[in-house]
C-alpha positions, 0 to 999 in steps of 0.5 A: 108714335106711342111709347109702346110702339117706340124702340127703347135704345137705353134702359136703365134699371135701378142703377146705383153709383156709390163712392167710398168716402173717409173710413166707412162712409158712402157717398150715394151719388146716384141712388136707385135711378130707372128710366128709358131712352127711346131711339131718336129722342132727347131725354133731358136731365136737370137739377142743381149742382151736385145732384148726380146728373153728370155721375148718372151720364158717366155711369150709363156710358160705363166711365164709372162702374155701376155699384148696383142695377143694370144698364141695357143698350139695344137690348144687351146688358152693358153693365160693367162690360169686359174689354171686347164687348166694351169696344162694341158699346163705345163705338155706339155711345159717345160723350160731349164733355162739359168743359171744351178747354179741358177735354181736348189734348192741347198737344194734338192738332184738331185733325189728330183729335178727331182721327183718334177714335177712327184709329182706335176702332179701325175705321177708314183704314187708309190715311186719305179716307181718315183725312177726308172724314175729318174734313167732312166732320169739320164742315158738319159742325160749322168749321173749315178744312183749314182748322184740322192743322191747328191746335185747341188753344187757337179756338174760342170756347164755342169752336172748341165745343164744336170740335168736341162734337165732331170728335164724338161723331167720328165713330158714327155713334147712335147715342150721345151723352151731352154733359152740360155742353153749353154751361162753359160757353157765352150766352150768345154761343149757347143757342148756336151749339144747341141748334147744331145738336138739333140739326145733327140729331135730325140729319143723323138720327141720333139719340141724346141724354142731355144734361144741364141746369139751364131749364129753359134750354132743356125745354127747348131741346128735350122731348122728355125731362127728368128732374134729379135731386140728391141722386134720385129722379123725383119727376119724369114727364114730357117736356111740355107737361113738366113745364106746364104742370109740375107735380113735385115741389122740387120741380116747382122750386127749380121752375120758379127760378126761371125769369119771366119777362112779364110781371103779371105772369110772374105773379100768377104762376102756379104758386104765390110769391109768398109761398115760393121763398119759404119752399126754396129755403126749406129745400136748400137748407141742410135737411134730410131728403125725407123731411123736406119732401114729406113736409110738402106732401111728396109722400101723401 
């Protein structure tokens, strides 16, 4: 289906998120970002630590107020909503947090954690219905009914992230921001969680904004990928196109960091080993964005 015929679920238009620092300084965490997320797709956002990925996701969900610009959900402006309208949006848009250890209340059982959203939004009014829904969600994410009475400290990191996924699904959302949901997990567990997210998207028709710095994993799960650098999205393309033919020098630098288990292919990458270290050094030095990008022809 062409982009013109697909339904836009989330529309971000020139969104900015600034944080005041010290006396009169401003940290431009997200600076003039625009993109669409189509219904049923996964948009990946990649970039180095501190580039603004997480802030972008949290601002889209309204966890941070927008400094400037707009966010639309299903055609409705959800920028800086008031309480009543915010509840409408919260029910449809949820988040899976990065740290499965810190995002779960250690004083609550798993069942209570999952039920909390249902109770806040008045879903499943009968206690028996809520409990049955909890058991259903636990089965859906690969856990057992007996786990509902346990506390978060009794689970492994991968299991806790599954609990976080079940909590996000408890209010039947359409859109989920996945904020580096696998970065705190062992490599052996990461693939299981990603495969679970793909399975849930296929079964429930979910739409994801998938934030990560693991480029190979983003390629696996995402339909389109946006590359973020210093608060800007410097390149946005389909996953296949971005990895096969990157245009921006920063994208090339990020992709060059992915290990290739074949020396011949590694040596025949889109630019030589001699130019790659020079590019990486220049990009990661403490220079202004304009100097770095213009030096490598970004504005030519």
